[in-house]
N, C-alpha and C positions, 0 to 999 in steps of 0.2 A: 623951515617946514615945507614938506612936499605938498603941492596943490592937490585938491581932491577933484576927481572927475565926477561931477554931480549933475550933469544935464543929460538925462536919457533921451531927450528929444533931438539932441544935436547929432547930425550924421557922423558916422565913423568912416573915414576915408581909407580904402584898402588899395595898395599898389600890388600889381601882379595878381589881381583878383580872379583871373581865369586860369591860373596855373595850378599845378598839383596841390600845393599847400593853400594858396590864396582862395581857391574855390571853396575849400572846406572851412576856412576861417569865415568867409562871407556867410556861408550857411549857418554856422554856429552863432554868429552875431545876430542874424535875423531870428534865429530860434530864441535868443535872449531878449528879443523885442527891440533891438537897436536898428534905427535906419542906417542903411549902408550906401556908400557912394564908391564906385570903382573907377579908377583912372586908367586910361589906356591910350596909346597913340592912335589906335583905330578902334573906336567904340564898337562893341559887339553885344547889343541888347539881347540877342538870342542865346548868349552863352550862359546866362544865369537866370535866376527867378525874375518874374515880371516886376516885383517890388524893389529891385535893386537898380539904383540910378547909375548910369554910365556918364562919365565926363571925359573929354578929350584933353590930353596933356602929354608932354614929352619930358621925361626925367633927364634925358641926356642934355637937353638945351634949356630946360626950365620953362618952355613955352606952355601956356595954359595952366600952370600950377596955381597961380594966384586965384584964378576963377574957381578951380577945382576945390580949393581949400576954404572957400567962403563959408562961414558958420560952423566949421569943423573944430572939434576940441581934441579928438583922438585920431591919430594916424597909425595904421598898421602897415609897415613897409615889408612886403613879401617879394617884391620884384628883385631879381638878381641875375647875374651872368658871370662869365669867367673873367671879364675885364670891364673896367669902367664903373664899377659899383661905387667907388669913392666919389666920383664926380656926380653920379646920379643921387646918392644920398646927400651930398652937399647941397645940390640944387633944391632937393626936397626940403631939407632942414631950413635953408634960407627962406624959402617961401612959407614954410610952416611958422617960422618966427614972425614974419610979417603979418601972418593971418591970426596970430595969437593962439596957436595950437598949444594945448596944455600937457599933452602926453604923446611922445613919439616912440612907437614900439617897433623893434627891428628883429628879424630872424637872421641869425648868423650861424656859423658852423663851429663845432668843437675842433680846436686846433688852429683857429684863425690867428691866435697870438703865439702859437708854438711851432708852426710849420714855416721855416725860413724861406725867404725869396732871395737867396744869396747869389744866384747866377741865372744865366739864360735858360738852362734846362729846368731849373726849379720853377721859373715863371711860366715856361711853356707847358710843363707837365702838371703843375699843381698851382697855377695862377689863381684858381678859384679861392684858395685860402687867403692869398694876399689881397685879392679884390674885396673879400668880405672884411678883412681887417681894416682896409682903407675906409670902407663904409662905416665900420664901428667908430673909428676915430672922428669921422666927419659928424656923426650924430652926437658923440660925447662932447664935442667942442661947440655944439650948436647954440648952447644957452637955454635949450628947451629941456624940461624934465623928460627923462627917457628911460626905457627898459629895453635891454638886449637879451634875447634868449639864444644861447648857442645849443644847437642840436647836432646829433650825429647824422650820418648819411641816411636818407630815406630808403625804405625797401624798394620803392618805385624806381629810383635812380639806379640802385644796385642791380635790380633785375634787368633794366634796360642795358646796363653795361655788360652783364652776362650774356644777354641775347645777342648783342653786337659781336662779342667775342666768339660766340658759338657759330657764327657764320663761316668761320675759318676752319679748315680741316685739322689744322694744328694750331693750338691756342697758346701764344706766349703770354704768360701772366707774371707781372712783377712779383718777385719773391719777397716774402716776409712782410708785405704790407698788411696792416691789421686795421679792421674797421668794426664798428659796433652798430649795425643798421637798426633803424627804428621805423615804426609805423607813422606815416605822415598824418593820419587822422588823429593820432594821440598827440602829436606835436601841435596840430591845429587846435585841439582842445585846450592845451596848456597855453598857447599863444593868445587865444581868446580870453581865457581866464585872466591873463596878465593885462590885456588891453582894457578890460572892464574894471581893473583895480587901480590902485595908486602906483605911480612910477617907482621902480625898484632899482634903477641902475642896472648893473650886471646881475641878471637872475641866475639861479643855479642851472647848471647844464642839464640837458634832457637827452637821454641815450636809450638805445635798445637794451634788452635784457642780457644779450650775449655778444661777446667779441669773437671775431673769426679772422683767419687769414683770408686774403682775397682769393687765393687758389681754392680754398675750401668752399667759399661762397659760389664760385663758378662750378665746382664739382657738384654741389647740391642742386644748383639750377639744372645742370645737365641731367642729373638723375631724375628730377621732377618732370623734366620735359621729355624723358625717354630718349635722349640723344647720347651718342657715343663720340667723344673727341679725346685726342691726346693733349695733355697739358704739359707745357714746358715752362718751368719757372726761371725767370731771368732777373738778375739783380740790377736794379736801376742805380745810376750814379746820382750824385748831388746830395746836398744837405737836407733838402725837403724830404726825399725818399728815406734817408737815414732817420730823420725825426719820426716819420710815420712808422717805420719798422720798430722804433723804440717806444711807440705808444702815444704819439702826439695827438692822434685823432680819437683816442679812447677817453671815456669819461667814467672811471671806476666809482667816483663819488656822486654821480649824477642821479637825478630823479629818473627812475627807469620806467620805460614803457612796458606794457603787459603782453602785447602780441609778439610772438616769436617769428623769426625768419622762416622757420619750417611751416608754421601755420599760414603765413603769407603765401609761400610757394604752393601749399596744398590748395589754397583758394584761388590763386591767380594763374598758376602755371599748369597744374595737372588737368583741370577742366579744359583748357585751351588745347593742350596736346591730345587729350582724348577726343575732343571734337574734331581736330584735324585728321586724326586717324580714322574716325568714323566716316568723315566726309570722303576721305580717299577710298575707303572700302565701298562706299555707295557708288562712287564714280567708276570703280573697277568692276562692279557687279554687272 
């Protein structure tokens, strides 16, 4: 029988609590009436609401984790990077087991188990997927009741990628790579729901409402930003790129988000481009 999470007075520990996803999870947990503790290597009390407690700890070394987990029943692990996630998740899981944590919730990525790390180029270009898979395995073998939610790429990351590409006059885009971007706020909503419920193991995937080729995502960003760039599609080598071309990062059976990529661009990109144009006009007047 799975343990029930039944002490609403116990703090929920959130890793990565000041990041794109973690910040929104923290807010939703507070709105649900749960006390929240955020762990960070360098506490930033000014980064979140006054009623959120910051504690210092290092997931890479395990330093400070035992103290951070005192009295905690639920952990939401949002911290992540392109490498080392397995070690960090393993350190967190060991400390959580010592502390008697009853539910460890992890955000992973769709494709973590389907994008192979077969060679150096795979690891260099798509190591994020392998890193997330290592973290999944560390959590699954921890002995703690767990829930892992795999989500597709966030709109926020997709637009940052497009912005970086748009700095070049000629944009080389990997050909045929397909993604299904999703709103991070909707993922935060689902992750919070899972954290406040009973452990589920591997939860159903969460994805955006529409799949696109990467080149089309870049084109739509350029159109929204009012920028003109030539795009050249280049086929990447390696088994990881082949898997992504074949749909490894898509979630056709997922629980789907409501907000579209086009709605996100309209809200986040067009106003910024318009503001920049207006500002330039004022300076030239």
